[in-house]
C-alpha positions, -999 to 999 in steps of 0.1 A, spaced: -230 671 -187 -263 688 -196 -296 670 -194 -299 670 -232 -264 654 -237 -271 628 -210 -304 619 -227 -288 615 -261 -262 591 -246 -290 570 -230 -314 570 -260 -311 539 -281 -317 555 -315 -290 570 -337 -286 608 -342 -297 624 -375 -274 632 -404 -256 598 -402 -271 580 -432 -272 597 -466 -287 567 -485 -319 571 -504 -343 568 -475 -378 581 -468 -376 604 -439 -404 623 -421 -398 653 -400 -422 661 -371 -415 695 -357 -430 710 -325 -425 726 -291 -434 693 -274 -445 713 -244 -447 685 -234 -446 657 -259 -477 635 -255 -496 604 -268 -510 626 -297 -475 632 -310 -466 595 -307 -499 587 -326 -490 611 -354 -455 598 -357 -466 561 -359 -493 569 -384 -469 587 -407 -443 559 -405 -469 533 -412 -489 550 -440 -460 565 -458 -436 536 -453 -410 558 -437 -375 546 -428 -371 573 -401 -392 599 -384 -374 628 -368 -388 647 -338 -375 682 -343 -377 699 -309 -381 737 -314 -362 761 -292 -392 785 -293 -423 785 -316 -426 821 -329 -464 817 -328 -465 807 -291 -459 827 -260 -427 818 -241 -445 824 -208 -461 790 -209 -430 773 -225 -410 748 -204 -373 748 -206 -358 732 -237 -341 703 -218 -374 693 -202 -392 694 -236 -365 674 -252 -366 649 -224 -404 645 -229 -399 639 -266 -373 612 -259 -396 595 -234 -426 596 -256 -408 584 -288 -398 553 -269 -435 544 -264 -442 544 -302 -450 513 -321 -422 521 -344 -398 534 -317 -368 520 -336 -375 544 -364 -377 575 -343 -349 601 -340 -350 630 -316 -330 661 -325 -320 695 -312 -309 706 -347 -326 740 -345 -308 748 -313 -275 739 -328 -281 759 -359 -296 789 -340 -328 787 -361 -365 793 -351 -383 792 -384 -393 759 -400 -387 772 -436 -350 779 -428 -345 746 -410 -360 725 -437 -339 742 -463 -308 731 -444 -321 696 -441 -330 694 -478 -295 705 -487 -278 680 -464 -302 651 -473 -307 658 -511 -306 620 -519 -334 613 -495 -372 615 -499 -383 640 -473 -417 649 -459 -428 675 -433 -453 659 -409 -479 679 -389 -513 676 -373 -544 689 -391 -547 716 -364 -514 730 -376 -525 731 -413 -554 754 -402 -528 781 -392 -502 771 -417 -507 803 -437 -496 823 -407 -462 806 -405 -430 822 -416 -427 817 -454 -452 788 -457 -448 787 -495 -411 782 -491 -418 751 -469 -441 737 -496 -415 744 -522 -388 726 -501 -405 692 -494 -438 673 -494 -462 677 -465 -481 651 -446 -511 661 -425 -525 637 -399 -561 640 -389 -567 655 -354 -601 657 -335 -621 688 -344 -597 700 -371 -604 679 -402 -630 700 -419 -612 733 -411 -579 719 -423 -592 706 -457 -608 740 -465 -580 762 -450 -557 786 -469 -529 764 -457 -542 735 -478 -540 756 -510 -504 768 -501 -493 731 -495 -500 723 -532 -515 693 -549 -533 669 -526 -522 633 -533 -533 600 -518 -507 581 -497 -499 555 -524 -494 581 -551 -473 603 -528 -450 573 -522 -450 563 -559 -440 598 -569 -412 599 -543 -426 627 -521 -426 656 -547 -424 692 -536 -456 713 -537 -477 683 -528 -494 671 -496 -512 640 -483 -539 637 -457 -535 607 -435 -567 593 -420 -571 568 -392 -580 565 -355 -575 599 -338 -559 608 -304 -574 638 -286 -546 644 -262 -531 679 -264 -502 697 -247 -524 726 -236 -547 702 -217 -517 686 -200 -503 720 -191 -536 730 -175 -532 701 -151 -496 707 -141 -475 738 -137 -446 747 -160 -412 743 -143 
């Protein structure tokens, strides 16, 4: 049994694509190289401020914008996401998935299109840190992402001003406050900026202190 399959059996939360009711679902994608307290902080803020029923941690097989030289193996990154999700305040709402590995996908735009098709009765929102919005315009088909589902951006240290004035903010569409985003049922071509206490932990800082294995 692989490490990923073993972890899934031990993890207390259910897999994705099991409930097609009209739920609010957030999707937090990333390399999780490794997953850290900053990810947990973003996940909890999204769940709380957007009143989400579930938050999916979408573990990427390989981020096209990052070098694979510093990338730990998928199983190790998946394991770190499982462990960190369990520390969340809303751990019972977290779901960890290797969906992109199963589908053989690397680009968020394609993955979200599949999710939207499968979960058309749900209210979906793509969740990311403000540092990712700064480079959002460099992603593969960012306009397609904005056209597929709403986007939630969580403030991150040192990235707030750059994110709000970035080309990515224009691509994301109309900026709405959290309450209006919820009331309008997470419309496409719209985004929300979630403010609150910030966590400065980063994966690059953690990697600098320990070797990749």
